[in-house]
C-alpha angles and dihedrals in degrees: 000000000000103000090180090074085067097055114128134167122259089251092057092046090052090053088063089070111092131186116280095029131129114225128193119210118194110239146199110055091337100073110147095238101178092050091047093054092048090051093049089049089064101032093119089065091059134077129193098356114159120209113201116201147156127212107341117210096164125118115325089223093080098087121169110239128188090250092053093047090057089065106024119030120200116220109188130188090200124030111231125189095265095057103033095093092047093050093050092045091053093249095115135027133240123208113197111213137139109264095238090057098056093085088054090056089059100039093047094051091238084119100022115193124218096186133013116199110197138168119228142171117260113276121271123228091280095052098257121139120196120229084222119196097003119050095135104100097350096081093056090044093053092047093049105042125098091227130024122201118185134196106214109210124180087207094062108100119236102241123191135224125060088342109113140105125187120234089240090066092056119081101193135015128207110195111219137167116199136126116260118247116270129221103197119200118250123211114263119250121241090257090052090049090055094049090049089052089059095048099042090052090064099045112100129210114274093029121148112225137212114190136149129215130286142070099309098048090044089049092049094052089051089057095053098064092114093051123103135227099355119174136202129226105162144142090235140001139190141195095303092071090053092052094051091049090054089051090052093242096114107052100144085216094127098046117124097221128022087023111201092018139105107220121199141146098224144353134233119185151083133325089257089058091048091053089045095057094044108121088337108151095207090073124070120182116199136174116282094241084067102036094044098042107122088213091057093040092053091057088073109089115222090017112179123195122194118188138159137235141197095218140344123207128219093265093055101260110153123211115191107152110049143037102218106300093343109101109223113169132330143267091262110170100322096112096041092058093039090057096039094047091047090058096045120103108267088353127161134200125201132188108196129194138146111262090240143022114271095269091050093236099109129051115227088200096075139186090235133349115271116272106273096021120137125231107234100175115020126228088249092059100039121102117165126018115194131197130162086272098061145281125306111202103203101168112120090002128133121240091259091049090050090050091055094045096048094044089056091059098041119100110280090240092064104038099093090050091051091048093049091053093048090051093048090052091045092242087132134012121271090240092068117102135166090266094055 
């Protein structure tokens, strides 16, 4: 099938959007940048257009103004930096949902899509394009939408797995040629290094890991260089995984399922990583409804999940997506992997966070979550909470035992205050003190 006969300009593609439609834009490092700009160029011609998206790591210049929001309304499943202000100002919407359930919203028609705009690699000799660095929710969107528009980018790596779409399933093609956005690793802070020390000491050889991006996951990986036969099953990965494969630490040879393969839903990293995963058979990208299914995750023996939090209260409730009433990010796959790893044979789950905010003035182990804060991982699901002061294993522990464990890993400046609250609420007896 000659896909080149269906090539159109970005401006022509944007003209296919009409008022009242719901449009999906693929996200993460796969945002269709040329189409987005063409759509914004004609926003005043449109009314009541809803743009559904996930994490947006596209150009920072695409800011949502009050004028744009009157014509095109963003509805995001994960609040990235360039939409955070708009969401909290009421200029954009946020839909809370587990990452693995987003495809079901599309496929069931509960969130029916008129158009899906995706970015793909050039087609191979058989007519198959790869979704590249973002398969997670994009595959379901493309298979559910009434019209599929694809930016075809030679810089998009051809990733393997359940990550392909045939040219016959794409209605229009926009040929583009730009580098994918990069997410470069930053060196961990001393606090993150100490947190990583605690976590790494508990990870056995032959474990299968889920970890996101950022200072703590990167620091944990750096402490596993003497481990053997580690594996990866994760919603996303970055450059640290590539480096550990090159060192021979991550082999995936001991994985219970997908033996020998890194399994993920999407990739965030540098150009070097994008080149490394291109047509590399060690990597398999799959839709998020599979990767993040707790039943699938649990089939990996020695599954280890490592996730972050904004604050944790004394009963073990974890908030990771909001600061009080201020919506900050999203639930992502945290709960999926917490539940999956908890049911894995010899599995472990860690929620990691510094004991205080960066300036040290606010404890992140708190008497109670801030008013308006959301519970990401419930106290019934939580296992280990980790700060730079140690590990609090809460699973199967009473409220009083949880208080003792969490106070012991809180910053020393806040421990007396936390104990006083716990005693006032009768979480613990009044005879307990820090020296007990």
